[in-house]
Structure formats: structure tokens, C-alpha cells
Backbone as CSV, one residue per row, in Angstrom:
resi,resn,N_x,N_y,N_z,CA_x,CA_y,CA_z,C_x,C_y,C_z
1,MET,124.326,74.828,91.614,124.085,74.547,93.021,125.302,73.857,93.591
2,GLY,125.563,74.089,94.855,126.732,73.531,95.509,126.514,72.126,96.028
3,SER,127.413,71.733,96.857,127.370,70.378,97.409,126.833,70.398,98.841
4,PHE,125.836,71.208,99.077,125.270,71.325,100.411,124.499,70.072,100.791
5,MET,124.676,69.642,102.033,123.884,68.527,102.539,122.455,69.037,102.721
6,GLY,121.513,68.379,102.150,120.129,68.826,102.228,119.698,69.564,100.982
7,GLY,120.645,69.878,100.081,120.290,70.481,98.808,120.609,71.950,98.668
8,SER,120.460,72.723,99.744,120.727,74.159,99.662,121.362,74.633,100.966
9,ALA,121.919,75.842,100.916,122.527,76.420,102.118,121.463,76.640,103.197
10,TYR,120.284,77.045,102.771,119.182,77.269,103.709,118.826,75.975,104.440
11,ALA,118.661,74.894,103.683,118.286,73.612,104.284,119.395,73.092,105.201
12,MET,120.635,73.265,104.782,121.743,72.799,105.607,121.838,73.603,106.898
13,ALA,121.627,74.906,106.814,121.656,75.745,108.016,120.560,75.332,108.998
14,ARG,119.376,75.044,108.490,118.275,74.595,109.352,118.610,73.250,109.997
15,ASP,119.196,72.344,109.227,119.559,71.031,109.770,120.662,71.141,110.817
16,ILE,121.601,72.047,110.613,122.651,72.267,111.616,122.023,72.812,112.892
17,ALA,121.125,73.780,112.751,120.475,74.383,113.916,119.670,73.359,114.702
18,GLU,119.033,72.429,113.998,118.226,71.411,114.674,119.063,70.236,115.180
19,GLY,120.320,70.178,114.807,121.179,69.100,115.279,121.156,67.866,114.397
20,LEU,120.588,67.973,113.208,120.511,66.833,112.294,121.820,66.627,111.535
21,ILE,122.579,67.697,111.351,123.882,67.632,110.690,124.925,68.171,111.663
22,LEU,125.966,67.410,111.865,127.093,67.853,112.678,128.253,68.134,111.743
23,ILE,128.819,69.325,111.848,129.933,69.660,110.969,131.220,69.731,111.767
24,ASN,132.315,69.511,111.061,133.646,69.659,111.643,134.560,70.225,110.570
25,ALA,135.823,70.424,110.912,136.765,71.037,109.980,136.919,70.199,108.716
26,ASN,136.912,68.889,108.850,137.076,68.026,107.678,135.867,68.075,106.753
27,SER,134.682,68.195,107.296,133.494,68.240,106.440,133.391,69.561,105.690
28,LEU,134.087,70.595,106.155,134.038,71.895,105.490,135.060,72.005,104.360
29,LYS,135.963,71.052,104.253,137.014,71.120,103.232,136.466,71.036,101.819
30,LYS,135.354,70.362,101.633,134.819,70.184,100.278,134.070,71.413,99.759
31,PHE,133.839,72.396,100.609,133.112,73.595,100.210,134.069,74.683,99.730
32,THR,133.628,75.434,98.737,134.402,76.577,98.266,134.184,77.741,99.235
33,PRO,135.076,78.739,99.196,134.855,79.905,100.070,133.513,80.585,99.834
34,GLY,133.061,80.632,98.594,131.752,81.227,98.308,130.616,80.443,98.945
35,GLU,130.713,79.127,98.897,129.682,78.289,99.514,129.707,78.432,101.030
36,LEU,130.893,78.549,101.592,130.991,78.731,103.045,130.380,80.063,103.464
37,LYS,130.607,81.103,102.676,130.017,82.409,102.994,128.493,82.367,102.871
38,GLN,128.010,81.618,101.894,126.558,81.467,101.725,125.964,80.727,102.924
39,LEU,126.635,79.662,103.364,126.167,78.913,104.530,126.231,79.777,105.783
40,GLN,127.282,80.559,105.902,127.424,81.451,107.047,126.289,82.480,107.077
41,PHE,125.919,82.998,105.907,124.814,83.945,105.818,123.510,83.314,106.297
42,GLU,123.250,82.088,105.846,122.022,81.391,106.246,122.033,81.059,107.739
43,LEU,123.198,80.698,108.277,123.296,80.429,109.712,123.046,81.708,110.514
44,ASP,123.533,82.830,110.001,123.314,84.108,110.680,121.821,84.443,110.714
45,LYS,121.118,84.186,109.609,119.665,84.406,109.593,118.967,83.492,110.594
46,ALA,119.389,82.223,110.655,118.778,81.280,111.595,119.043,81.711,113.033
47,GLN,120.235,82.250,113.272,120.577,82.711,114.618,119.684,83.888,115.026
48,LYS,119.471,84.812,114.109,118.606,85.959,114.406,117.176,85.515,114.681
49,GLU,116.694,84.553,113.896,115.339,84.040,114.108,115.217,83.342,115.461
50,SER,116.240,82.577,115.830,116.205,81.857,117.102,116.257,82.816,118.276
51,ARG,117.038,83.874,118.135,117.117,84.857,119.216,115.821,85.632,119.362
52,ALA,115.092,85.783,118.273,113.822,86.514,118.315,112.738,85.719,119.034
53,GLU,112.848,84.397,119.013,111.867,83.552,119.690,112.128,83.586,121.188
54,GLN,111.164,84.052,121.937,111.309,84.141,123.386,110.315,83.192,124.042
55,PRO,110.793,82.041,124.509,109.874,81.126,125.187,109.441,81.692,126.538
56,ALA,108.362,81.161,127.047,107.857,81.609,128.342,108.916,81.362,129.423
57,GLY,108.943,82.217,130.408,109.945,82.126,131.462,109.881,80.857,132.280
58,ASP,108.718,80.219,132.340,108.581,79.005,133.137,108.686,77.729,132.300
59,ASP,108.906,77.860,130.997,109.031,76.710,130.093,110.513,76.334,129.955
60,THR,110.980,75.551,130.895,112.394,75.200,130.965,112.858,74.431,129.733
61,GLN,112.046,73.513,129.262,112.437,72.720,128.090,112.601,73.595,126.850
62,ALA,111.714,74.531,126.648,111.807,75.416,125.483,113.037,76.312,125.583
63,ILE,113.342,76.772,126.788,114.524,77.610,126.996,115.789,76.812,126.698
64,GLN,115.836,75.567,127.162,116.996,74.719,126.907,117.135,74.391,125.429
65,LYS,116.028,74.122,124.770,116.046,73.816,123.331,116.574,75.012,122.541
66,ARG,116.123,76.196,122.887,116.595,77.414,122.231,118.084,77.611,122.475
67,GLY,118.536,77.375,123.681,119.951,77.510,124.006,120.819,76.528,123.234
68,ARG,120.356,75.282,123.117,121.114,74.283,122.351,121.183,74.663,120.882
69,LYS,120.077,75.166,120.347,120.044,75.574,118.941,121.034,76.716,118.698
70,LEU,121.010,77.715,119.572,121.932,78.842,119.429,123.381,78.394,119.582
71,SER,123.623,77.441,120.463,124.977,76.923,120.651,125.478,76.210,119.404
72,ARG,124.627,75.397,118.787,125.018,74.688,117.558,125.306,75.678,116.436
73,ILE,124.473,76.702,116.306,124.671,77.706,115.258,125.977,78.464,115.486
74,THR,126.211,78.874,116.717,127.416,79.634,117.041,128.678,78.829,116.770
75,SER,128.676,77.567,117.183,129.869,76.747,116.962,130.090,76.489,115.475
76,ALA,129.018,76.304,114.707,129.156,76.115,113.261,129.718,77.369,112.604
77,MET,129.260,78.530,113.028,129.766,79.777,112.470,131.241,79.976,112.815
78,GLN,131.647,79.578,114.012,133.051,79.678,114.389,133.914,78.749,113.543
79,MET,133.424,77.544,113.278,134.171,76.613,112.433,134.296,77.146,111.011
80,ILE,133.239,77.740,110.502,133.274,78.294,109.152,134.250,79.465,109.091
81,ASN,134.216,80.340,110.100,135.167,81.448,110.151,136.595,80.947,110.171
82,SER,136.844,79.922,110.958,138.182,79.336,111.048,138.609,78.754,109.699
83,ALA,137.695,78.056,109.033,138.000,77.459,107.731,138.298,78.550,106.700
84,LEU,137.542,79.629,106.738,137.784,80.716,105.799,139.119,81.415,106.080
85,MET,139.471,81.563,107.339,140.745,82.212,107.697,141.945,81.364,107.276
86,THR,141.843,80.062,107.417,142.985,79.210,107.066,143.177,79.129,105.551
87,ARG,142.142,79.400,104.790,142.251,79.340,103.325,142.829,80.610,102.729
88,LYS,142.878,81.672,103.475,143.391,82.951,102.948,144.902,82.959,102.927
């Protein structure tokens, strides 16, 4: 098992999506490329699940919560892509 915060890539991806873990370029340095790809895979699954959830059109809070979750996932995936590109 890797050094994922929360114990697994799945748990870390969920925590990132919920805003419990904030990642940056320095926090990604301790992960191997394989671990980063595993985390990226789990984030992609979380992104698909979040996009599938369609809150009611008049539920502004739910729409905003979904948007924030998707934004956190997208930015984390961009950071992981950047980290993987710089290591090549």
C-alpha cells in the first residue's frame, strides 16, 4: 500500500472531492508515478459520479456544492498531470 492520506487512493480521492484534503505540488512529491496514476484514476471516477448527480434546478445550495466538488477534483487532476509531466 502507498502513502495515501486516508489509507487508500479511493479514500484520498473522496477526501479531496469533499475538501478535507488540499493538495499542492509539494504534497505530490512523495508519491510515485504509479501512485499518482492510481489517485488520478480514482479522482476520474469521483468526477464521473459527481457529474451524474443532478440536483434540482431550484436547489441553489446543492448546485453550488456540486460545482465546488467538481472544481476541487478538476484542479487536483491538473496538478497530478503537471506532476507527472515534470517527472518524465
